[in-house]
C-alpha positions in Angstrom: -7.6 6.9 18.9 -4.6 8.9 18.0 -2.3 6.0 18.6 -4.3 3.8 16.3 -4.2 6.6 13.7 -0.4 6.8 14.1 0.0 3.0 13.7 -2.2 3.0 10.6 -0.3 5.9 9.0 3.0 4.1 9.8 1.9 0.8 8.3 0.5 2.5 5.2 3.6 4.7 4.7 6.4 2.2 5.5 4.6 -1.0 4.5 5.3 -0.5 0.8 8.9 0.2 1.4 9.3 -2.9 3.5 7.8 -4.9 0.7 10.2 -3.3 -1.8 13.2 -4.1 0.5 12.0 -7.7 0.9 11.7 -8.1 -2.8 15.1 -6.6 -3.6 16.6 -9.1 -1.1 14.9 -11.9 -3.0 16.1 -11.0 -6.5 19.1 -13.2 -6.3 16.9 -16.2 -6.3 16.1 -15.7 -10.0 19.7 -16.5 -11.0 19.9 -19.8 -9.0 18.5 -22.7 -11.1 15.9 -24.2 -8.8 12.7 -25.9 -9.8 9.5 -24.3 -8.4 11.5 -23.0 -5.5 11.9 -19.3 -6.4 8.2 -18.3 -6.2 7.8 -15.0 -4.5 5.3 -12.2 -4.5 6.6 -10.1 -7.4 6.3 -13.0 -9.9 3.2 -11.2 -11.1 2.9 -10.2 -14.7 0.0 -7.8 -14.1 1.9 -5.1 -12.3 5.6 -4.4 -12.8 7.8 -4.1 -9.8 9.1 -0.7 -10.8 5.6 0.8 -10.8 5.0 -0.5 -7.2 8.4 0.8 -6.2 7.7 4.3 -7.5 4.2 4.5 -6.1 5.1 3.3 -2.6 8.1 5.7 -2.3 5.9 8.6 -3.5 3.2 7.7 -1.1 5.7 7.5 1.8 7.2 10.8 1.0 3.9 12.5 0.6 2.7 11.1 3.9 5.8 12.3 5.7 6.4 15.7 4.2 3.0 17.1 3.0 0.9 19.1 5.4 -2.5 17.6 6.2 -4.3 20.9 5.5 -3.2 21.0 1.9 -6.2 19.7 -0.1 -4.3 19.0 -3.3 -1.7 16.9 -1.4 -4.5 15.0 0.3 -6.3 14.3 -3.0 -3.0 13.1 -4.5 -2.3 10.9 -1.5 -5.8 9.4 -1.8 -5.3 8.8 -5.5 -1.9 7.2 -5.0 -3.4 5.1 -2.2 -6.1 3.8 -4.6 -3.4 2.7 -7.0 -1.4 1.1 -4.2 -4.5 -0.7 -3.0 -5.0 -2.2 -6.5 -1.3 -3.2 -6.6 -1.3 -4.7 -3.1 -4.6 -6.6 -3.9 -3.0 -8.3 -6.9 0.1 -9.1 -4.9 -2.1 -10.4 -2.0 -4.0 -12.7 -4.4 -0.7 -13.9 -5.9 0.6 -14.6 -2.4 -2.6 -16.6 -1.6 -2.0 -18.8 -4.6 1.6 -19.3 -3.5 0.4 -20.3 0.0 -2.1 -22.8 -1.5 0.7 -24.3 -3.6 3.0 -24.6 -0.6 0.1 -26.2 1.4 -0.5 -28.8 -1.4 3.2 -29.6 -1.4 3.5 -29.5 2.4 6.5 -27.2 2.1 8.5 -25.9 5.0 8.0 -22.4 3.6 4.3 -22.4 4.3 4.5 -20.7 7.7 6.6 -17.8 6.4 4.3 -17.5 3.4 1.2 -17.2 5.6 2.9 -14.5 7.7 3.7 -12.6 4.5 0.1 -13.0 3.4 -1.2 -11.6 6.7 1.2 -8.7 6.4 -0.1 -8.0 2.9 -3.7 -8.1 4.1 -2.9 -5.6 6.9 -1.0 -3.4 4.5 -3.9 -3.4 2.1 -6.4 -2.7 4.9 -4.4 0.2 6.3 -4.1 1.7 2.8 -7.8 1.5 2.4 -8.3 3.4 5.7 -5.7 6.0 4.9 -7.0 6.6 1.4 -10.6 7.0 2.7 -9.4 9.5 5.3 -7.5 11.5 2.7 -10.3 11.6 0.2 -13.1 12.2 2.7 -11.1 15.0 4.3 -10.8 16.7 0.9 -14.5 16.2 0.1 -15.6 17.4 3.5 -13.4 20.5 3.3 -14.8 21.4 -0.1 -18.3 21.0 1.2 -17.8 23.4 4.1 -17.3 26.3 1.7 -20.3 28.4 1.8 -21.4 30.1 -1.4 -23.3 33.3 -1.4 -22.8 37.0 -0.9 -20.5 38.7 1.5 -21.4 41.7 3.5 -18.7 44.3 3.8 -19.4 47.2 6.2 -17.5 50.4 5.8 
C-alpha cells in the first residue's frame, strides 16, 4: 500500500510539471502557419496556461516540502488539488475532442493523442485521490480534538 501511495503522490506532484514542460515544448507550433495541425491541449480559452503553471508548481512544492502533520498545509494542498482537478478536467475534455477530430480525419497523430488523453485521465484521478487524502486527514484530525474540561492535579 505504501508503494501505491508513493506512486500516486509522485504522479499528482510531477504530472502537472510534465504537462507544463510538454506544452512549453509545443509553443513553437503557433508560429508555423499550418492549417488545423497545431491543435494541442492548451488551446483552451477557459483556463489560461499561466494559471495552470502556477497551480501545478505550487502543488508540487507543497507536496515536496510541507510536513504531513501541518493541518494548514494539508488544507491548502487539498484546495490547490481541487483547483487542479478542475483545470485538468477541462484539459482532458479538450483533449478528448482533439482525439475525436483526429479519429474523424484518420490522422497519424491519433495514437499519441490517445496516450496523452490516458495520461491526463490518470493525472486527474491521482489528483482526486491526493486531494481527498489531504482534506480527509485535516477533517479527521480536527474531529479527534476532544472538548471539555481538563483535570489538573497539584
